[in-house]
N, C-alpha and C positions, 0 to 999 in steps of 0.2 A: 633532591627530595622525591619521595614516592607518592604518586597520586592513585587513588582508587576512584574509578569513574562508573557511574550508573546512568544508563541511557533509558529514558522513558519515552513512551509515545510511539510514533510511526517510523517506518523505514527512512523517511526524510530526515528525522531527527538522528537516526543511527548514522547516516552519512556524515552529518555534522560532528557526531561523537568521534568517528574514525579520524576525521581531519584534525579535530581538537587533540586527540591522543598523539597524532603525528607531530603536531606543533609542539606539544609538551616535551616529547622525546628529543626533537630537534633543538630545543632550548636547554637541554641538559637534565630534564626530569626523567624519572622512571615510572612505568605503569605497573601496578601490582594488582593481583586478584585476591589478595588477602587484606581484609579490612583492618586487621590488627597491625599490619606492617605499614599502613598508610600514614604519611605525614599530613595529608589533607585530602578532602573529598570534593568531587565535582559531580553535581547532578544535572544532566542535560534534560530539561523539563518540557512537559507538554501542558498547554493551558486551554486546549480546544473546548473541553467540557469540564464541568464542575468535578466530575468523578476523577478526571486527570489531575486537576489541581489538588484535590483531596489526597491523591496518591503521592504527590510531591510532599505534602505536609507530613504524611505518615512516614515517608522515607527519611525526611529530616529528623523526625522524632526517633527513628531507629538508629540513625548515625550519631546522634548527640551523645549517646552513652560512651562513645570513644573519646569525647572531649578533644576533638580535632577541628580545625577550621573547615567549614562547609561552604563551597561556592556554588552558585546557581548559574546555569547557562540555558539557552534556548528560549522558549516562548514565555514562560511565566514572568521573568523579570521585565520583559517588554509589556506584558499585560498589566502588571500591578504598578510598576514604577515605584513601588515601595518595598524596601528590603524585608524579607520575611524574618520573623524572630528566630534566632538561633543560627543565622547564616552570617558568613564573614564578608560576603561580597558577591559580585556577579561577573560573568565572562560573556562577552557579546559574540556568541557562536554564530549569530546571523551574518556576521561579516566574514566568516571563514571562507566563503566561496567567491570572494572578490578576486581571488587569484588562485592559480593551481597550487595546491598545498600537498605535502606528504600525507599519507594515510596509513594508519595501522588498522587493518581490517578486523572487524568483529563478527563477520559472517564466515561461513565455510570457505575454504580456499578457492573453490570453483565458482562461487557466485559473488557478484558485487552490485550494490545499488549505486547508481550514478545520478546525482542531482543536476538537472539541466537549467533550472530557474529557481527564483526565490520570489515569494509574494504572489499576489493575485489581484487581477483587475475586476473580477466578478464581485458583485455586491449582493450576494445571497443574504436574505434578511435574517437568517438564523446563524450566520457564521462570523466568528471573531477573527479569522485569519487575516483579512486585509488590515485590521487594526493592529494586529500583532506583528505580522511580517511585512506589511506595507504593500505598495503597488508592485506589479510584475517587473522583475529584473532578470533578463535572460543571459546565460553564458554564451560566449562565442563558440561556434561549432568547432573551430580549430582547437580551442582550449579543452573542450569535452573529449574530442578524439584523441588528443595527447594523453589525457588521463586514462582513457580506455586502453590505449596501446601500452601504457605503463602497467595497467592491471593485467593485461594479457600476458605480459612478460613474467608476471608473478603466478601464472597458472589459472587465471580466471577464464571460465568458459561460458558463463551466463551473465549477460549485462541486463540489468533491470533499470530502465529509465524512470525516474520519479521527479516530481515537483508538485506544488499545489495545483498546477494546471499544466500538464506536460504538453498537450496539443496546442497550447497558446504560444509555444515557441515558434516564431515566424519561419524558422528553417528546420522544423522538425523532420519533415520528409527527407531533406538533404542529409540531416544527421543520421537517419536510419540507413540510408544508402551507403554513406561513408563507413559506418560501423560494420556493415555487412561485409565490407572488403577487408577487414582485419582478420587474417587467416585463422588465428587461434580461437576466435570467438565462435561458439557453436549456436547459442541461443541469444536472441535479443527480445526482451519482453517490455511491453508498454503498460504502465500503470497510470491511474489518475487522469484519464483522457476525458476532457469535458465534451459533452455531446455537441455543443454549439461550434466547436473548433475542428470537427471531423471533416476533412476535405476530400474531394475526389482524388487528388494527388496522393494524399496519405494512404487511402484505401488501395490505390493502384500499386504503390510501393510495397505495402504490407502483403499484398497478394503475390507480387512478383519475386520478392526476396525470400529465398528458402530459409535463411537463418532467422528471419523474424518469426517468432512464435505466432501461430494463428490463434491469438489470444488477445482480448482487449478488455481492460478494466474501464467500464463506462458508467460512472455514477449518474443515475437519472433522478433520484430522490423521490419523485412522485410522477403520476400520470394525469391526475385530475387538473383540468384547466384552472379551476378556482384556486387550488393549492399551489400550482406552479406560479400563478400570478402573485399570490401572497408571499411565496418564497423569493420573488424577484429573480426567477431563473430566466436566462436569455431565450430558451425555447419554452414558450408559454402555452403551447397547445400540445395536448397528448397525442394528437394525430401526427404532428411533426416528429415527435420522438419515435412513435411506432414506425413511421415511414423511414426514419433514419436506420432503425434496427433492421428492417427488411432490406434496405440498401446495402448495409454492411454485410449481411448474410449472403446477399446475391453477389457482391463483389469478391468476397472471400469465402468460398464454400467450406463448410465444416468449421468455421471459426468458433472459438469458445468465447462467449461473452459473459463477463462478470459485471454485476451492477450492485448498487447499494440504494436502499430506500429509507425514507423517514416516515414513521407513523406517528399520529398524534400531534401534527402541526396545528397551530391555532386555527380554528375554524373548520377543521376536518370533520365533516359530517359523516353519518353512516353511508350516505350515497357516494361521497368522495372515496371512502375506504372500499366500498364495493367495486367502484370503477378500478381502483388499484388492484384489488384482489382478482377481478376478472381478467385484467391485463396480464398479471403474473401467470394465471392459468393458461392463457392463450399464447403468450410469447414463449414460455418454457425456457427461462434463462438457465444456462449451464451452471452458473455460480451466482449466488445472491446473498447479500447481507442486509440485515434490517436494524435500524437504529430507532430508539424511541426519542422523540423530540425532547431536547434539553433546553430549558429556559435560561439563556445566558444573558446576564446583565451587560448592557452595552450594545445589544443587537436590537434592531427594529422589531423582530419577532417576539422579543421578551415583553414588549408593551402592547402587543396585539390583543384584541378582544377574542373571546372564544377559546381560551386556554382549555385544553383537553385533560380531564382527570387522569391520574396515573393508572387507575384500574382499567380504564378504557384503553390507554396506551398498551398496557400489558396484554390485554385480551387481543388486540389487533396484532401485536407483535407475534404472539403465540400462533395465531391463526395463519398468518402468512408463512411463518417458518414451518408449520405443519404441512402446508400445501407445497412449499418448496422441497421439503424432504421427500415427498412422494414423487415429485418431478425428477429430482436428482437420482432417486433410486431407479426409476424407469430408464432414464438416460444412461446410467451406468450399466444396467443389465443389458442394454442394447449393444454395449461395447464388448460383451463376452465373445471370445474368439478373434477379436481384432488384435493386430500387432502394432506395438509402439516402441519407440526409442525411449529408454528410461534412464534418467540420471540417478545413479546409486549414491545415497547420502548417509546411510547409517545402518544400524542393525537393531532389531527388536525381537528378542527371543530367537527363534530359529529362522526368522525372516530377515532379509535385507529390505531396507526401506528406500524408496525413491520417488521421483516425480516424472511425469510426462510433460510435454509442452503445454498440456491443458491445465497445469496447476502452478500457481505462484507459491513461493515458500512461505510457510507460516499461516496462510489463510485458506488454502484449498486442500482438497483430499490428497491422500498418499497412495502409492502403489506398494503392496507387500509382495516381495519377490521370492518365489519358491526357488531356491538354488542350493544345491548340495555342495558346491565348491566354495572357493574364496572369491571375494570381490573387493577391488580397490575403490575406496570412496572417491567420488568425483569422476568415476568412469561411466561412460554411456554403454548400456547393454540393450540388446533387442529382446523383447518379451511378448508373450501372448497372454491376453486376459483370460483367466479361467473361471473367475467368480467376481461378484460385485455386491457391495452394500450401498447404503444411501450416499456415502461420501467417499469411500475408499474402493480401490480395485485390488484384486489378487491376481498375480501373473506368474507364469513360468518362463524362466530365461531360455531363450532359443540358442542352442549351441551350434 
């Protein structure tokens, strides 16, 4: 039978989708990219926010016109415990990583996400993940390395480690060291690094290993002590977070730090927001994403007093993003005339498109490559930055 699969949500979900497709093929099914050819549909769902749950419902509505069975996998079945109307059943994709499974990659051949853990022990007051995915369960280093070696044999050059909390893996530094010894792997990228689990050993390894991208995704969410306490974040003092960032930058010169923030958390006063805004101006993050607080049933934060009006959330969101755009433009313009290794990934008009170590796929800026010749996708080239915008760079290939 032929299955048509839709993967919603984050890269962590995408890794589950790849394993799910591999298991389906191994059991005799086929994967199709044509909805009309499918005998059944599978939606790997996200339930982190109401907007994500609404997207699942809309996707179900679109697929129902084909009058085929629709199965749900991922977060939503765990969150609701009640089958959604129009679906035929569920698949427990959360158990897919209990053993090494075959994968059918859905990412470009040269890049692969590798999930190293499932669940989360942090009890942030705004987050549903512990209820959906359970407590932290880590994979054995040997199991992960075996998977990376198999991916390397298939031509993967960039490994991106993901989990709900990557740095909570007790042997994460050891994992990075062993990954760096795999000859065909050129880039190793760390995403979803919880600030409270950044150790001196980890920073030392990241600084020493050339293959590890000097890039760290470090979600801090806020900087106001009042808000951090309300969020139930392990690091509850803004000064501790600022000291950590200074420590990271000192340990790894030139590191690119990406962070994410939440505005409009219950009880966020104008003074709390000003503290956050001043912090963003002072720290000058290389990459920054902002989310407006979403009141999710089942979380402590949903019942807190001082819920912030949507108009205020919007205003604060726009204000931080405007400040960050100016910061990003300045940082990018300072890179003009610098030389970088660029991973070529596609073409847009007369330009080839690629990324430097400074950018994760799908969320960060691109490099537009001026190049008169041909280029093989998945190839690394050397290039010199000739111009810059707020988020993207333009570079000329050095021959």
